[in-house]
C-alpha positions as CSV (number, residue, x, y, z in Angstrom):
1,M,13.8,-2.6,38.7
2,V,13.4,-3.2,35.0
3,T,16.4,-2.3,32.8
4,P,15.4,0.2,30.0
5,L,15.8,-1.4,26.6
6,L,18.2,1.4,25.6
7,D,20.6,0.2,28.3
8,D,20.2,-3.5,27.7
9,R,22.4,-4.6,24.8
10,A,22.3,-8.2,26.2
11,H,18.5,-8.3,25.4
12,A,19.2,-7.5,21.8
13,S,21.9,-10.1,21.6
14,A,19.5,-12.7,23.1
15,L,16.9,-11.9,20.4
16,D,19.6,-12.4,17.7
17,A,20.6,-15.7,19.3
18,R,17.0,-17.0,19.0
19,D,16.5,-15.7,15.4
20,P,16.2,-18.5,12.9
21,L,16.7,-16.1,10.0
22,A,20.0,-14.7,11.3
23,V,21.9,-17.0,9.0
24,Y,20.5,-15.2,5.9
25,R,22.6,-12.1,6.6
26,E,25.5,-14.0,4.9
27,R,23.5,-14.3,1.7
28,F,23.6,-10.5,1.2
29,Y,26.3,-7.9,0.6
30,L,26.2,-5.6,3.6
31,P,27.9,-2.2,3.6
32,A,31.1,-2.6,5.6
33,G,31.0,-0.8,8.9
34,K,27.5,0.5,8.5
35,I,24.0,-0.2,9.8
36,Y,21.7,-0.2,6.7
37,L,18.2,0.8,7.6
38,D,17.1,2.1,4.1
39,G,15.9,-1.2,2.5
40,N,12.4,0.3,2.0
41,S,14.0,2.6,-0.6
42,L,16.7,0.3,-2.0
43,G,17.2,-3.2,-0.8
44,L,20.7,-4.7,-0.6
45,P,22.1,-7.1,-3.2
46,T,22.0,-10.9,-2.7
47,R,25.0,-13.0,-3.5
48,A,22.6,-15.2,-5.6
49,G,21.4,-12.1,-7.5
50,E,25.0,-11.2,-8.3
51,A,25.6,-14.7,-9.6
52,A,22.5,-14.5,-11.8
53,L,23.6,-11.2,-13.2
54,L,27.1,-12.5,-14.0
55,R,25.5,-15.6,-15.5
56,A,23.4,-13.5,-17.8
57,M,26.5,-11.5,-18.9
58,E,28.4,-14.7,-19.6
59,Q,25.5,-16.1,-21.6
60,W,25.3,-12.9,-23.7
61,K,29.1,-13.3,-24.3
62,T,28.8,-16.9,-25.3
63,L,25.4,-17.2,-26.9
64,G,24.7,-13.7,-28.4
65,I,21.2,-13.5,-29.7
66,D,20.6,-17.2,-29.0
67,G,20.4,-16.3,-25.4
68,W,16.7,-15.4,-25.9
69,T,15.9,-19.1,-26.1
70,G,19.1,-20.8,-25.2
71,A,20.1,-19.1,-22.0
72,A,19.2,-20.8,-18.7
73,P,16.7,-19.5,-17.8
74,P,15.8,-18.2,-21.3
75,W,15.5,-14.5,-21.6
76,F,12.4,-14.8,-23.8
77,T,10.2,-15.9,-20.9
78,L,11.8,-13.9,-18.0
79,G,8.7,-11.8,-17.5
80,E,6.6,-14.9,-17.0
81,D,9.2,-16.8,-15.0
82,L,9.8,-14.0,-12.6
83,G,6.1,-13.3,-12.4
84,A,5.6,-16.9,-11.2
85,L,8.2,-16.3,-8.5
86,M,6.5,-13.1,-7.4
87,A,3.0,-14.6,-7.4
88,P,3.2,-16.3,-4.0
89,L,4.2,-13.0,-2.4
90,V,1.0,-11.4,-3.5
91,G,-1.3,-14.4,-3.1
92,A,-1.9,-14.8,-6.8
93,A,-1.9,-17.4,-9.5
94,P,1.2,-17.3,-11.7
95,A,-0.7,-16.3,-14.9
96,T,-1.9,-13.1,-13.1
97,V,1.5,-11.7,-12.4
98,V,4.3,-10.6,-14.8
99,A,7.7,-8.9,-14.2
100,T,7.9,-6.0,-16.6
101,G,8.6,-2.3,-16.9
102,T,9.0,0.1,-14.0
103,T,6.5,1.2,-11.4
104,T,5.1,4.3,-12.9
105,V,5.2,2.9,-16.4
106,N,3.1,0.0,-15.2
107,L,0.8,2.4,-13.4
108,H,0.2,4.2,-16.7
109,A,-0.4,0.9,-18.6
110,L,-2.9,-0.4,-16.1
111,V,-4.8,2.9,-15.5
112,A,-5.0,3.5,-19.2
113,T,-6.7,0.1,-19.5
114,F,-9.1,0.4,-16.5
115,Y,-10.0,4.1,-16.5
116,H,-13.0,4.7,-18.8
117,P,-14.8,7.9,-17.7
118,Q,-18.4,8.0,-18.9
119,G,-21.0,10.6,-18.3
120,T,-20.7,11.9,-14.7
121,R,-18.6,8.9,-13.6
122,R,-15.2,10.4,-14.4
123,R,-13.3,10.7,-11.1
124,I,-10.3,8.8,-9.8
125,V,-9.9,8.5,-6.0
126,C,-6.3,8.6,-4.7
127,A,-4.5,9.4,-1.5
128,A,-3.3,12.9,-0.6
129,P,-0.2,11.5,1.2
130,D,0.6,9.0,-1.6
131,F,4.0,9.0,-3.4
132,P,4.1,12.0,-5.8
133,S,4.8,10.0,-8.9
134,D,1.4,8.3,-8.6
135,R,-0.3,11.6,-8.4
136,Y,1.6,12.9,-11.5
137,A,0.6,9.9,-13.5
138,L,-3.0,9.9,-12.5
139,A,-3.3,13.6,-13.3
140,S,-1.9,13.0,-16.7
141,Q,-4.4,10.1,-17.3
142,V,-7.3,12.4,-16.3
143,A,-6.0,15.1,-18.7
144,L,-5.7,12.6,-21.6
145,H,-9.5,12.0,-21.2
146,G,-10.2,15.8,-21.2
147,G,-10.7,16.0,-17.5
148,D,-9.5,18.6,-15.0
149,A,-8.3,18.9,-11.4
150,L,-11.7,18.1,-10.0
151,D,-11.6,14.6,-11.5
152,L,-8.7,13.6,-9.3
153,V,-10.0,13.2,-5.7
154,A,-7.2,13.1,-3.2
155,V,-8.4,11.8,0.1
156,P,-6.8,14.0,2.9
157,E,-4.9,12.6,5.8
158,R,-6.3,12.7,9.3
159,A,-2.9,13.1,10.9
160,A,0.5,13.4,9.3
161,G,0.9,10.5,6.9
162,F,-2.3,8.7,8.2
163,L,-5.4,7.8,6.3
164,D,-8.8,6.6,7.6
165,E,-10.4,3.9,5.4
166,A,-13.8,5.4,6.3
167,D,-12.7,8.7,4.6
168,I,-11.6,6.8,1.5
169,I,-14.9,4.9,1.3
170,A,-16.8,8.1,1.8
171,A,-15.0,9.4,-1.3
172,F,-16.4,6.4,-3.4
173,T,-19.3,8.4,-4.8
174,D,-21.3,7.9,-8.0
175,E,-18.9,10.2,-9.8
176,V,-16.0,7.8,-9.3
177,A,-14.8,5.5,-12.1
178,L,-11.6,4.2,-10.5
179,A,-9.6,4.1,-7.3
180,L,-5.8,3.8,-7.1
181,L,-4.4,3.7,-3.6
182,P,-1.1,2.7,-1.9
183,G,-1.0,-0.6,-0.2
184,A,1.3,1.0,2.4
185,L,1.8,4.8,2.7
186,Y,5.4,5.6,1.8
187,R,5.9,8.2,4.6
188,S,4.2,6.7,7.6
189,G,4.3,3.0,6.7
190,Q,0.6,2.7,7.4
191,L,-0.8,-0.4,5.8
192,L,-4.3,0.2,4.3
193,D,-7.1,-2.4,4.7
194,M,-7.0,-3.5,1.1
195,P,-9.7,-6.2,1.3
196,R,-12.1,-3.8,3.0
197,L,-11.5,-1.1,0.4
198,T,-11.8,-3.5,-2.5
199,V,-15.2,-4.7,-1.3
200,A,-16.4,-1.1,-0.7
201,A,-15.3,0.0,-4.2
202,H,-16.9,-3.0,-6.0
203,A,-20.2,-2.5,-4.1
204,R,-20.3,1.0,-5.7
205,G,-19.3,-0.1,-9.2
206,I,-15.8,1.2,-8.9
207,L,-12.7,-0.6,-10.1
208,I,-9.7,-0.5,-7.7
209,G,-6.0,-1.0,-7.9
210,F,-3.1,-0.7,-5.5
211,D,0.5,0.5,-5.6
212,G,2.4,-2.2,-3.7
213,A,5.8,-0.6,-3.9
214,H,6.1,-0.1,-0.1
215,A,4.3,-3.4,0.8
216,V,5.1,-6.2,-1.6
217,G,7.9,-8.3,-0.1
218,A,7.3,-7.0,3.4
219,V,3.6,-7.9,3.9
220,P,1.7,-10.9,2.7
221,H,-1.1,-10.2,0.2
222,E,-4.0,-12.2,-1.1
223,L,-4.8,-10.3,-4.3
224,D,-6.8,-13.1,-6.0
225,A,-8.9,-13.8,-2.9
226,W,-9.4,-10.1,-2.2
227,G,-10.7,-9.5,-5.7
228,V,-8.3,-6.6,-6.4
229,D,-8.7,-5.5,-10.0
230,F,-5.0,-4.7,-10.6
231,A,-1.8,-3.9,-8.8
232,F,1.8,-3.0,-9.4
233,W,5.1,-2.7,-7.5
234,C,8.8,-2.1,-7.9
235,G,11.6,-4.7,-7.7
236,Y,14.2,-2.7,-5.9
237,K,12.9,-2.1,-2.4
238,Y,11.9,-5.2,-0.4
239,L,12.5,-7.5,-3.3
240,N,16.2,-6.5,-3.5
241,G,16.4,-6.5,-7.3
242,G,18.8,-3.6,-7.6
243,P,18.5,0.1,-8.5
244,G,16.0,0.5,-11.3
245,S,15.1,-3.2,-11.2
246,T,12.3,-4.7,-13.3
247,A,8.9,-4.1,-11.7
248,G,5.9,-6.3,-11.3
249,L,2.2,-6.0,-12.1
250,Y,-1.0,-8.0,-11.4
251,V,-4.3,-8.3,-13.3
252,H,-7.2,-10.3,-11.8
253,P,-8.3,-13.2,-13.9
254,R,-11.7,-11.7,-14.6
255,H,-10.0,-9.0,-16.6
256,H,-7.8,-11.3,-18.7
257,D,-10.1,-11.0,-21.7
258,R,-9.4,-7.2,-21.9
259,L,-7.0,-5.8,-24.3
260,P,-4.3,-3.6,-22.7
261,A,-4.8,0.0,-23.6
262,L,-1.0,0.4,-24.2
263,R,0.2,-2.4,-26.4
264,G,3.6,-3.5,-27.5
265,W,5.1,-6.5,-29.2
266,W,6.3,-8.1,-26.0
267,G,2.7,-8.5,-24.8
268,Y,1.8,-10.5,-27.9
269,Q,0.6,-14.1,-27.7
270,K,3.9,-15.8,-26.8
271,D,4.0,-18.7,-29.2
272,R,3.2,-16.3,-32.1
273,Q,5.2,-13.3,-31.1
274,F,7.6,-13.6,-34.0
275,D,4.9,-13.9,-36.6
276,M,5.0,-10.1,-36.8
277,A,1.3,-10.0,-37.6
278,P,-0.2,-6.6,-38.0
279,D,-3.1,-7.0,-35.5
280,F,-2.4,-7.4,-31.8
281,V,-3.3,-10.7,-30.1
282,G,-2.6,-10.5,-26.4
283,A,-0.7,-13.1,-24.4
284,A,-2.5,-15.1,-21.9
285,G,-3.0,-13.4,-18.5
286,A,-1.0,-10.5,-17.2
287,G,1.7,-11.1,-19.8
288,A,-0.4,-9.1,-22.3
289,W,0.5,-6.0,-20.3
290,Q,4.2,-6.2,-21.3
291,I,5.1,-3.5,-23.7
292,S,8.7,-3.5,-24.7
293,T,11.6,-6.0,-24.9
294,P,12.7,-6.5,-21.3
295,S,16.1,-5.6,-19.9
296,V,17.8,-8.9,-19.0
297,F,20.3,-7.2,-16.7
298,A,17.7,-5.2,-14.8
299,A,15.7,-8.4,-14.2
300,A,18.5,-11.0,-13.6
301,P,19.2,-10.2,-9.9
302,L,15.5,-10.9,-9.1
303,Y,16.1,-14.5,-9.8
304,G,18.5,-14.6,-6.8
305,S,16.4,-12.6,-4.4
306,L,13.1,-14.2,-5.2
307,A,14.7,-17.6,-4.7
308,L,15.4,-16.6,-1.1
309,F,11.8,-15.5,-0.6
310,A,10.7,-19.0,-1.8
311,E,13.2,-20.6,0.5
312,V,12.3,-18.7,3.6
313,G,8.6,-18.0,3.1
314,L,7.0,-14.6,3.5
315,A,5.2,-15.6,6.7
316,S,8.5,-16.1,8.5
317,L,9.9,-12.8,7.1
318,R,6.8,-10.9,8.2
319,A,7.0,-12.4,11.7
320,K,10.6,-11.2,12.1
321,S,9.8,-7.8,10.5
322,L,7.1,-7.2,13.0
323,A,9.4,-8.3,15.9
324,L,12.1,-5.9,14.6
325,T,9.8,-2.9,14.2
326,D,8.1,-3.7,17.6
327,Y,11.6,-3.5,19.2
328,L,12.5,-0.3,17.3
329,I,9.2,1.3,18.4
330,A,9.9,0.4,22.0
331,L,13.4,1.9,21.8
332,V,12.1,5.1,20.3
333,D,9.4,5.4,23.0
334,E,12.3,5.5,25.5
335,L,13.7,8.5,23.6
336,G,10.5,10.5,23.9
337,E,12.1,13.1,26.3
338,Q,14.6,13.9,23.6
339,G,11.8,14.8,21.1
340,Y,11.5,11.6,19.3
341,G,8.1,10.1,18.4
342,V,6.6,7.2,16.3
343,G,4.7,8.2,13.2
344,T,3.7,4.6,12.3
345,P,0.8,2.5,13.4
346,R,1.5,0.2,16.3
347,E,-1.1,-2.4,15.4
348,H,0.5,-5.2,13.3
349,A,-2.4,-5.3,10.8
350,R,-1.9,-1.6,10.0
351,R,1.9,-1.5,9.8
352,G,4.1,-2.1,6.8
353,G,7.8,-2.8,6.9
354,H,9.3,0.5,8.2
355,V,9.0,2.8,11.2
356,A,8.6,6.5,10.8
357,V,10.6,8.1,13.5
358,T,9.6,11.8,14.0
359,H,11.7,14.6,15.4
360,P,11.6,18.4,14.7
361,D,15.3,18.2,13.7
362,A,14.9,15.0,11.6
363,A,16.8,16.4,8.6
364,R,19.9,17.2,10.7
365,I,19.7,14.0,12.7
366,G,19.5,12.0,9.4
367,K,22.8,13.6,8.2
368,A,24.4,12.9,11.6
369,L,23.3,9.3,11.5
370,K,25.0,8.8,8.2
371,A,28.1,10.4,9.5
372,H,28.0,7.8,12.3
373,G,27.5,4.8,10.0
374,V,23.7,4.5,10.2
375,I,21.9,4.7,6.9
376,P,18.3,6.1,7.3
377,D,15.9,7.8,4.9
378,F,14.6,11.4,5.5
379,R,11.2,12.6,4.4
380,P,10.2,16.2,5.0
381,P,9.4,17.8,7.2
382,D,10.2,15.7,10.2
383,V,10.4,12.0,9.5
384,L,13.3,9.5,9.5
385,R,12.2,6.3,7.9
386,L,14.0,3.3,9.5
387,A,13.5,-0.1,7.9
388,P,15.0,-3.1,9.6
389,I,14.9,-5.8,7.0
390,A,14.1,-9.3,8.1
391,F,16.6,-10.9,5.8
392,Y,19.7,-9.0,7.0
393,T,19.1,-6.6,9.9
394,S,20.0,-7.8,13.4
395,F,18.4,-6.8,16.7
396,V,21.7,-5.5,17.9
397,E,21.9,-3.2,14.8
398,V,18.5,-1.8,15.7
399,W,19.7,-1.3,19.3
400,E,23.0,0.4,18.1
401,A,21.0,2.7,15.8
402,A,18.9,3.8,18.8
403,Q,22.1,4.6,20.7
404,Q,23.1,6.9,17.9
405,L,19.7,8.6,17.9
406,R,20.1,9.2,21.6
407,A,23.7,10.4,21.4
408,I,23.1,12.8,18.5
409,V,20.5,14.7,20.5
410,Q,22.5,14.5,23.8
411,T,25.6,15.9,22.2
412,G,24.0,18.3,19.8
């Protein structure tokens, strides 16, 4: 008789014993006595990131304003330097990526550049189950161009938190000027087929961009090869840059001759930035989309976390992430009689970095999990997002979290 996974801690221990990435747990600060499964909302700090932040503080103390060029690394080029470290995670050339701003600010900067409604081609296609901030920003961009609610086309979900790419492509009509879609849906963790959507959009004369906040750092991308026009993402989820960390953006090389619609002095041609000339000359590549002076302290921890990505490689991290989420899904399946379900695609090609665990009492269960030392993320009305992170989550921790899910319902 096969032992159920829920009753087989030894199996989880054996998986940990064979895990080549288990040693990286020590490179992070883990909350004492807790199982942290909320890295898809806020990643945990790296020890190297802490050192980078303290180093930046020390350089400010000792160098003052000379830190812009005299710090190691210099603050003046941190956007480009960190962009080059992010570029391999999204399959892009270094000049196409820059670390700057925040997620929604970068959305505005990019959409303002690429959304040019003309005649009857005025609409923007987005996803109904997308993160609300994207919808707010897109609606405001439409309004700035004199549009109305009809110009924002939100493709509806087929089932809770799930989109069908065929429905999205059907929305790519002759009235559409731009598409802005999530790489992975924030609630369900569904990973969209970005190359397919890009090809379909371009075949219809539509520019397309992606919000990678819930995918970059968890899933390999090939933005250059896919031909994506633009993309943006945060630095504080899977990239472990800290709360409010500097974000990233991507602009395909074929658009590097465009002027950003929202310009600021930090996007000026780098070697002439301090000429203070009255007319804007954009920096080479994605660097032109920088607007304001960067926050050195919001960016510094990324030096530490991105160095870990370079050391381990995203392919290895993705392989472990899929193994962890496969295991979690199998455990939740054994909890089906207690009302639990899986609201995330089971196919690897359609799954991001977290699992949406469904239950009618998910809100109460989430509070009980926290009381028992398991940190989840609740999304109404019935989803617990659980994100085992390849860098620092063990298989035993996933098994122990499942024990809590079972005990909470059993004991009420």
